[in-house]
N, C-alpha and C positions, 0 to 999 in steps of 0.2 A: 255775213252774207257773201263776201268775196270768197271765203273758204269753201262755201257750199257750191258756188259757181265753178271754182277751180276743180273741186272734187267731181262735179258732174261732167266737166270737160274731160278729165282724166278717165273717168268711167266710160264715157262715150268712145274715146280713142282706144281704150283697152278692148272694148267690145268689137269695134270695127277691126282692129288688128288681129284679134283672136279668130274671128270668123274668116277673115281674109287669109291668114296664114294656114289655118288648120282645115280649110275646105277649098281644095283646088278644083276649078271647073273641069268638065270633061274635055279631054284633049284627044288628038288622033291616037287611035289604038286603045284608048281607055273604055270604049263602049263595051268591049268584051268583058272587061273587069266589072263594069257597072251591071251588065246583064247577069254575071255570076253572083254578084251581091244581091240582086233582085231575086234570083232563083233561091238562094240560101234564105233570104228573109221570108219569102212566101212559104217555104218548107217549114220554117220555125213557126210562123203564124198559124198555118193550117194544123200543125201538130198540137198547138196550145189552144186553138179555138175552133171547135166543130162548127160554130155558126159562120165563121169566115170561110171554112171549107164548103159549107152548103151554099153560101151566097156566090162563091166562085163558079159554081155549076150553072147558075142562071144569069150572072152578070154579063153585060155587054162588053165590059172592059174593066181592068183593074190597074190603077195608077199606084205604083209602089215607090216609096222613098225609103231605101234600106237604112240610110244613116243620115241623120240630121244633127248638126251641132248647134246648140243653143247656149249663149253666154250672156250674162248681164250683171250689171252693178248700177242701179238706177236706170241707165240706158242699156238696152239689150238688143240682141239680134240673133237670128238663126238662119242657117243655109243648108240645103241638101239637094241632091240630084236623084232622079229616078227615071223609071221607064213605064210607059203605058203598054200593058199587055192585052192583046186581043187574040182569042183562040190559042192562048199559050205562047204567042210570039210577040216580040217587041215591035210596036207600031211607031212609036215616037219616044223622044227623050224630053224630060221636063226638069225645071228646077223650082224650088220653093224658097222664098226669102221673106223674112219679116223683120220688123223693128218694133220695139216696145219701149215704153217709158213708165216708170212707176216704182213702187216699193218692191224691189227685186234684187236678188243676189245669188250667184252661183253659176254652175255650168253643168250641162248634161248632154248626152247623146241619146237619141231614140230614133225610131222609124215609124212610118205609118203607111197604111194602104187605103185607098179610096176605091170602093166598089160602085161602079156606074151601072145601075139596074135598068135604066131605060134609055131609049135612043135620044130623047130630048136632052137629058143631062149630058150625055156624051157629045152631042152636037154642040151644046153650049161651050164645053171645054175646047172642042176642035175649032170653033169659030171665033173664040175670044182671043184678043191680042195679049191676054194675060188675065187670069181669073182670080179674083179676090174672093177668098172664102168668106162667106157671109153675104155676098152679093151674087144674085143669080139663083141657081138651084139650091134647095135646102140640103144641108149635110147633117146626118144623124151620127153622133159619136157613140160608138158601141162600147160600153164598159162590161166588166165581167158579169155583173148581175143581169144586164139586158141580154148578153150573149147566151146565157143559160136558157132563156125562155124564147129566144128568137128562132123562127123557122122561115123558110122561103115563102110560106103562106102568110105569115104575119109581117113580112118585109114589104112595106107599101111606099116607101120613100124612094127618091131618085138616086141618092148617093149615101152610102154608109162608110164610116171611117173607123178603122181599128188602129190603135197605137201598139207598139211592141218594142222590146229590147231596151227599155229605159235604163240608163246607167248615169250615175252622177247625182247631184243634188242642186235643185233650182227652187228657191223659195221666194214667195212674194206675190203681190198683186200688181196688175198693170193694164194699160191699154195696148192692145196688140192688133196689128193688121198683117195678114199673110197673103202673099200673091204667088200663084203658080203660072209659069210661063214656059212655052215650048222652046227648046234649045236645039241647035243644029251642031252636032259635033263635027269638027273639021277633019 
């Protein structure tokens, strides 16, 4: 039993260390770098998913996290920073952070984009002091199969999420909570 507790503590410390070391927060002058990463991520997403391109034409805003780092060994965590785009321009900067516990092991990088299709969903993001995915507006995660049949006519939900650029290997099951918070670069 003591060995399991020690292993769990080591895994937690490893996860916190990795997320802290490999994901640096936005600092002065890095907003231009983050904006370039968002531009590049959107270009790749639109090239690989016509459904995402179509949604972008009617979305009120798109929140893009171009690079999220996720690591875990029993305990896990992920962190990434992104930008909210309205009319093709950055309106605000956000971070996403989550913690998890369960049967999991590995590390991966990925990105995701949230398409805000109505004013109510966007208002919820803007007025919350930190938005927990799963609380508030519903989010529909679009996989390749759904993306093939999706059109702006069939898109009826407030927020659609697309993941992209997955690299690495993360296996397992767990309980996860993710929070998105507005950040102010210095």
